[in-house]
C-alpha positions as CSV (number, residue, x, y, z in Angstrom):
1,M,199.9,186.6,154.1
2,I,203.1,188.7,154.0
3,F,205.5,188.2,157.0
4,L,207.9,191.0,157.9
5,Q,210.6,190.6,160.6
6,Y,212.1,193.6,162.3
7,N,215.2,193.7,164.5
8,S,213.6,195.7,167.3
9,L,210.3,196.8,168.7
10,D,211.1,200.4,167.7
11,E,211.6,199.4,164.1
12,L,208.4,197.4,164.2
13,T,206.3,200.1,165.6
14,D,207.8,202.7,163.2
15,F,206.9,200.5,160.2
16,A,203.4,199.6,161.6
17,S,202.5,203.2,162.3
18,D,203.7,204.3,158.8
19,F,201.7,201.5,157.3
20,I,198.5,202.5,159.0
21,I,199.1,206.2,158.2
22,A,199.5,205.4,154.5
23,E,196.2,203.5,154.5
24,L,194.3,206.3,156.4
25,R,195.7,209.0,154.0
26,K,194.1,206.9,151.1
27,K,190.8,207.0,152.8
28,P,190.3,209.8,155.3
29,T,186.9,208.4,156.3
30,A,188.2,204.8,156.9
31,L,186.6,202.5,159.4
32,V,189.4,201.3,161.7
33,C,189.1,198.3,164.0
34,A,191.5,198.5,166.9
35,A,192.8,195.6,169.1
36,T,194.0,196.0,172.7
37,G,196.9,194.5,174.7
38,K,200.6,194.9,174.8
39,S,201.4,194.1,171.2
40,P,199.8,197.2,169.5
41,T,200.6,199.7,172.3
42,G,203.9,200.9,170.8
43,T,202.3,201.2,167.4
44,Y,199.5,203.4,168.8
45,K,202.0,205.6,170.5
46,K,203.9,206.1,167.3
47,L,200.6,206.8,165.5
48,V,199.8,209.5,168.0
49,E,203.2,211.1,167.6
50,K,202.8,211.2,163.9
51,Q,199.1,212.3,163.8
52,E,199.9,215.5,162.0
53,Q,200.4,213.3,158.9
54,I,196.7,212.4,158.8
55,K,193.3,214.0,159.1
56,T,191.5,212.4,162.0
57,D,188.2,214.3,161.9
58,G,186.7,211.9,159.3
59,L,188.1,208.6,160.7
60,R,185.7,206.1,162.3
61,F,186.7,203.6,164.9
62,I,185.1,200.2,166.1
63,K,186.2,198.3,169.1
64,L,187.3,194.7,168.3
65,D,186.1,193.1,171.6
66,E,185.4,193.7,175.3
67,W,185.3,191.8,178.6
68,Y,181.7,191.0,179.4
69,G,180.6,191.8,182.8
70,L,183.5,194.2,183.7
71,P,182.2,197.6,184.7
72,M,182.9,200.1,181.9
73,G,184.7,202.4,184.2
74,H,187.2,199.8,185.2
75,S,190.8,200.4,184.2
76,G,191.1,196.8,182.8
77,T,188.4,197.2,180.1
78,C,189.3,197.4,176.4
79,E,187.4,200.7,176.5
80,H,189.8,202.3,179.0
81,Y,192.8,201.0,177.0
82,L,191.5,202.5,173.7
83,Q,190.4,205.7,175.1
84,E,193.8,206.4,176.8
85,N,196.1,204.9,174.1
86,L,194.3,205.9,170.9
87,L,191.0,207.7,170.8
88,K,191.6,210.6,173.2
89,P,195.1,211.4,171.9
90,L,193.8,211.3,168.3
91,H,190.8,213.5,169.4
92,I,188.3,211.0,168.0
93,S,184.8,212.3,168.8
94,P,182.3,209.9,170.4
95,E,180.0,209.8,167.4
96,K,182.9,208.5,165.3
97,Y,183.4,205.5,167.7
98,T,181.4,202.4,168.0
99,S,182.0,200.3,171.1
100,F,180.8,197.2,172.9
101,V,179.3,198.0,176.3
102,G,180.7,195.3,178.4
103,D,178.4,195.5,181.5
104,T,175.2,195.4,179.4
105,D,172.3,193.4,180.9
106,S,171.5,192.0,177.4
107,P,174.7,190.7,175.6
108,E,172.6,189.3,172.8
109,A,171.1,192.7,172.1
110,E,174.6,194.3,172.3
111,C,175.9,191.8,169.8
112,E,173.0,192.5,167.5
113,R,173.6,196.2,167.8
114,I,177.2,195.9,166.8
115,Q,176.4,193.5,164.0
116,I,173.8,195.9,162.5
117,F,176.3,198.7,162.6
118,L,178.8,196.6,160.7
119,N,176.2,195.5,158.1
120,E,175.2,199.1,157.6
121,H,178.6,200.9,157.7
122,G,181.2,198.2,157.0
123,P,183.3,196.5,156.0
124,I,186.2,197.5,158.1
125,D,188.9,199.3,156.1
126,I,191.9,198.4,158.3
127,C,191.8,195.9,161.1
128,I,194.7,196.0,163.6
129,L,195.1,192.6,165.4
130,G,197.3,190.9,167.9
131,I,197.4,187.2,168.6
132,G,196.7,185.4,171.8
133,L,199.1,182.7,173.2
134,N,196.6,180.1,172.2
135,G,196.1,181.5,168.7
136,H,192.9,183.4,169.3
137,I,192.0,186.4,167.4
138,A,189.9,188.9,169.3
139,F,187.8,186.6,171.6
140,N,187.5,184.0,168.9
141,E,188.9,181.2,170.9
142,P,190.1,177.7,169.6
143,A,187.1,175.4,169.3
144,A,185.6,172.8,167.1
145,E,183.5,175.6,165.4
146,L,184.1,179.3,165.0
147,H,181.3,182.0,164.9
148,A,181.1,184.0,161.8
149,G,179.4,187.1,163.4
150,V,179.4,189.2,166.5
151,H,178.8,187.0,169.5
152,L,179.3,186.3,173.2
153,S,182.4,184.0,173.5
154,T,183.2,181.7,176.3
155,L,186.8,182.6,177.3
156,S,189.6,180.2,177.6
157,Q,191.8,180.0,180.7
158,S,194.6,181.6,178.7
159,S,192.5,184.7,177.9
160,L,191.3,185.0,181.5
161,K,195.0,185.2,182.7
162,H,195.5,188.3,180.5
163,S,197.4,191.0,182.2
164,M,194.6,193.5,181.5
165,V,192.3,191.8,183.9
166,E,194.8,190.4,186.4
167,G,193.5,190.8,189.9
168,V,190.0,192.1,189.1
169,D,187.2,191.5,191.5
170,T,184.6,190.7,188.9
171,K,184.4,187.0,187.9
172,L,184.9,186.9,184.2
173,E,183.8,184.0,181.9
174,Y,182.7,185.7,178.6
175,G,183.8,188.2,176.1
176,L,181.9,190.3,173.5
177,T,183.6,190.0,170.2
178,L,183.5,190.5,166.4
179,G,183.4,187.2,164.6
180,M,185.7,185.6,162.2
181,A,183.7,186.7,159.1
182,D,183.5,190.3,160.4
183,I,187.3,190.3,160.7
184,L,188.0,188.5,157.3
185,Q,185.8,190.9,155.4
186,S,188.1,193.7,156.4
187,R,189.8,195.3,153.3
188,K,193.3,195.2,155.0
189,I,194.6,193.5,158.1
190,I,197.8,194.1,160.0
191,L,198.8,191.5,162.6
192,I,201.3,192.7,165.2
193,V,203.3,190.0,167.1
194,N,205.7,191.0,169.7
195,G,207.6,189.3,172.6
196,K,209.5,186.0,173.1
197,H,206.4,184.5,174.7
198,K,204.7,184.6,171.3
199,R,207.4,182.7,169.4
200,E,205.7,179.3,169.7
201,I,202.3,180.6,168.5
202,L,203.9,182.5,165.6
203,N,205.7,179.4,164.5
204,K,202.4,177.6,164.4
205,L,200.9,180.4,162.3
206,L,203.9,180.2,159.9
207,S,203.1,176.6,159.2
208,S,200.1,177.9,157.0
209,H,197.8,175.0,158.3
210,V,194.3,176.4,158.7
211,S,192.4,175.1,161.7
212,T,189.6,176.2,164.0
213,Q,192.0,175.2,166.9
214,L,194.2,178.1,165.7
215,P,191.7,180.9,164.8
216,A,194.5,183.2,163.6
217,S,195.3,180.6,160.9
218,F,192.1,181.7,159.1
219,L,194.1,184.9,158.2
220,W,195.7,182.7,155.6
221,L,192.3,182.9,153.7
222,H,192.5,186.8,153.4
223,P,194.0,188.3,150.4
224,D,195.8,191.3,152.2
225,V,197.3,190.5,155.6
226,H,200.7,191.9,156.8
227,C,202.0,190.0,159.8
228,I,204.9,192.0,161.5
229,Y,207.0,190.6,164.3
230,T,210.3,191.3,166.0
231,E,213.4,189.1,165.6
232,E,213.1,187.7,169.1
């Protein structure tokens, strides 16, 4: 894993967007997996600003995870976030985007559908990740065992306090998510860490100890991961 520190969020997002653009120019039909949350937002905005540097019509996107049970029209969904911050601004057509349906009646069938897509059209070319305060990657939460494939995850209290779903009326307990093997099979991974509140978990990741209690630590097993973070 390569760690790159930047003095400011603006420097970080500028590098991250250029990094992603360079990869997309190498493969105009790349399959991109996109995380949600505050950490990648600045990078997505820069990517949209620089979109004239890439051809977007051949790109394919897949959503990393989704809150299970939250109505898909809700502003707190990962769907809403990606549509507003990335997909619509980049003019990504619906047929080029594969997405979890969070309010499905059959989460098992939904997981199977996404897994079949990955098996047939993967692996992911570039996976854009953030890290949770407890070290989770996507909705792969700290546990005695981690799931390899797409699955319905029981969410930690830390995840349920995420600002995306703060104050929602729906009682949330689970998340639909890609598994650790799905993520680790990606050809290239970029992990974006931002904010003073992430300092403690970043320090744990820097220790290079691999544990199921710190799912992000499994990124040490991947041959091409860039972790970028701000000085703070």
